Residue, then its C-alpha position, 0 to 999 in steps of 0.5 A: x511238579x508245579x511251578x511254585x515248588x520249582x521256584x522254592x527249590x531253585x538253586x540260585x547260583x551257589x546257594x544251598x537248598x534248605x535241608x527240609x523243604x517238605x513235600x511238593x503240593x502238586x507232584x503231578x504237575x508237568x515239570x517246567x523246563x529249566x529255561x523257562x523257570x530261569x526266565x521267571x526268576x531272573x531278567x535276561x540280557x535282552x530284557x535290559x536291552x529292550x528297557x534301555x531302548x524303550x527309555x533311550x537310556x543306556x544299558x549301564x543305567x538300567x542295570x545300575x538302578x537294578x543293582x541298587x534298587x533290589x541288590x541285583x535281584x528281584x527275588x528271594x531264594x524262596x521264590x518270593x519277590x523282593x519287598x520292603x514295608x514302610x510303616x509311615x506309608x502304612x499309617x498314611x493308608x490307614x489314617x493312623x488307626x493301627x499305631x499301637x500294633x507291635x511286630x513280633x520284636x516290639x516294633x511298630x507297624x504303623x508310624x506317622x513319620x519314616x523311621x529307618x530303625x523299624x525295618x529289621x532285616x531284609x528278605x523274608x522277614x519283610x514279608x513275614x515279620x512286617x508285611x504280614x501282620x500288617x496285612x492281617x489288619x488291613x491287606x490293601x493298605x499293607x501291600x500298598x505300603x510296601x515296595x516290590x521286586x527288582x525296581x521296588x515299585x511302591x504298591x500304591x503306584x499300581x495304577x500308574x504302573x498299569x494295574x487297576x487294583x493292588x491285588x493285580x499288581x501284587x499278582x504281576x510281582x509274584x509272576x516273574x521278573x518280566x512284570x517288574x521291569x514293565x513296572x519300571x518302564x511304566x513308572x519312568x515314563x509316567x513320572x518323566x524321569x527318563x531325562x534324568x536318567x539320559x543325563x545321568x543326573x543321579x541326584x535328581x533321579x534319587x529325589x524323584x524315585x526314592x523320595x526326600x530321604x534319599x541322601x540319608x541313604x546315599x542313593x545318588x552316589x551308589x547309583x553313580x558308583x554302579x553305573x560307572x562299574x557297569x559303564x566300564x565293564 
């Protein structure tokens, strides 16, 4: 049984499997043990502990950032990584050449300025409804214009977090939760954000991590609330 098949059919928590999941494309592949599959999809306690030690921040800080940036999960139920497609970044990456192109809802795939009304639903729609049509126009730009995984690292930061090519970064994000955490730690260190995390300066961290629109999305208050909950657990 293939790893891809195990990812697609994995039951996460109490989520029900689809009624029709088709046929395993590689039925004769050796079956992956359940602990290894779980390790691929989710971070373990020791992963959070390792990251906290590397950055010299408390464990609750790491868990709070993970919860706020990707609702505590880095993968969809079908095994694909969480992403968020950013139309204004795609516009910048392509010099505005595709502003006339629309998704299936009639929403533009490329705009000169951030517009929260363009996102649509989280989850599969971000892959199928936003990223896929943009990638058909310019694969590199579309993947650089999306944020990825448990910590929502923007694709255009691929070199900053240790991947020379965007395709290598995307491959790492698909492989499992471990590379998501590695990218987060590399990003924090490269941007010297660990001081803001150590002092729990949520406003400064959100401003630099999420960008100038952080206040409109209340990232700073969400981070503090999540940290207090984990710290008091």
